[in-house]
C-alpha positions in Angstrom: 2.5 -6.2 -13.0 -1.1 -7.2 -12.0 -2.0 -6.6 -8.4 -2.6 -10.4 -7.8 0.9 -11.2 -9.2 2.6 -8.5 -7.3 5.9 -9.6 -5.6 6.9 -7.0 -3.1 10.4 -8.6 -2.8 11.3 -8.3 -6.5 14.0 -6.1 -7.3 16.4 -4.3 -4.9 13.9 -2.3 -2.9 11.0 -3.6 -0.8 8.1 -1.2 -0.8 4.6 -1.1 0.8 2.0 -1.1 -1.8 -0.8 1.5 -1.6 -4.1 0.8 -3.4 -5.8 4.2 -3.9 -8.1 6.2 -6.0 -8.4 9.8 -7.1 -10.5 12.1 -4.9 -10.0 9.9 -1.8 -9.0 12.3 1.0 -7.7 9.4 3.2 -5.6 8.2 0.3 -4.1 11.7 -0.2 -3.5 12.0 3.6 -1.7 8.7 3.7 0.4 9.2 0.6 1.4 12.7 1.7 2.2 11.4 5.1 4.4 8.7 3.8 6.2 10.9 1.3 6.9 13.3 4.3 8.2 10.5 6.4 10.4 9.5 3.2 8.8 5.9 3.0 9.1 4.7 -0.6 6.0 3.1 -1.8 4.4 1.5 -4.9 1.1 3.0 -5.6 -1.7 1.3 -7.6 -4.7 3.4 -8.7 -7.8 1.0 -8.5 -9.6 3.0 -11.1 -6.9 2.4 -13.7 -6.0 -1.1 -12.7 -8.8 -3.7 -12.7 -6.6 -6.3 -11.1 -5.7 -3.9 -8.2 -9.6 -3.1 -7.7 -10.3 -6.8 -7.7 -7.6 -7.3 -5.0 -9.0 -4.5 -2.9 -12.5 -6.1 -3.1 -11.1 -9.5 -2.2 -9.6 -8.3 1.1 -12.4 -5.8 1.9 -15.5 -8.0 1.8 -16.3 -6.9 -1.7 -15.9 -3.3 -1.0 -13.4 -1.0 -2.8 -12.2 0.4 0.5 -9.1 2.6 0.1 -6.5 3.2 1.0 -5.5 -0.4 1.5 -1.9 -1.1 1.9 0.0 -4.4 1.7 3.4 -4.8 3.5 5.0 -8.1 2.8 1.7 -9.9 2.7 0.1 -8.0 5.7 -2.9 -6.0 4.6 -3.8 -2.7 6.4 -7.1 -0.8 5.6 -7.1 2.9 6.1 -4.0 3.0 8.1 -2.0 6.0 9.2 1.4 6.7 7.8 2.9 5.7 11.3 1.1 2.3 11.1 2.5 1.6 7.7 6.0 2.5 8.8 5.7 0.5 11.9 4.5 -2.7 10.0 7.3 -2.1 7.5 9.9 -1.9 10.2 8.3 -4.9 12.0 8.5 -7.0 8.8 12.0 -5.8 7.8 14.0 -5.2 10.9 17.1 -3.1 10.2 15.8 -1.9 6.8 15.3 1.8 6.2 12.0 2.9 5.0 13.7 5.3 2.5 
């Protein structure tokens, strides 16, 4: 599904969407931290997905700043794993992040 058409509520699981690229240490740190915290995510590599790259540019002043994370319509730029988890819990009270 293209990034612009992404529906985070589709299906049975709601997941934060991580826009990332290979070689990005901030992306690696975030992805590792969320896996360690057992937070299920959807990951879109902006180098392999032109729509994902266009979305990241649209929310970052034309820059491909990653990681960019979307949680139920809320965009976080270069967040910590804890910030992503906190936003997820805020958006979906009582929902587990696993």
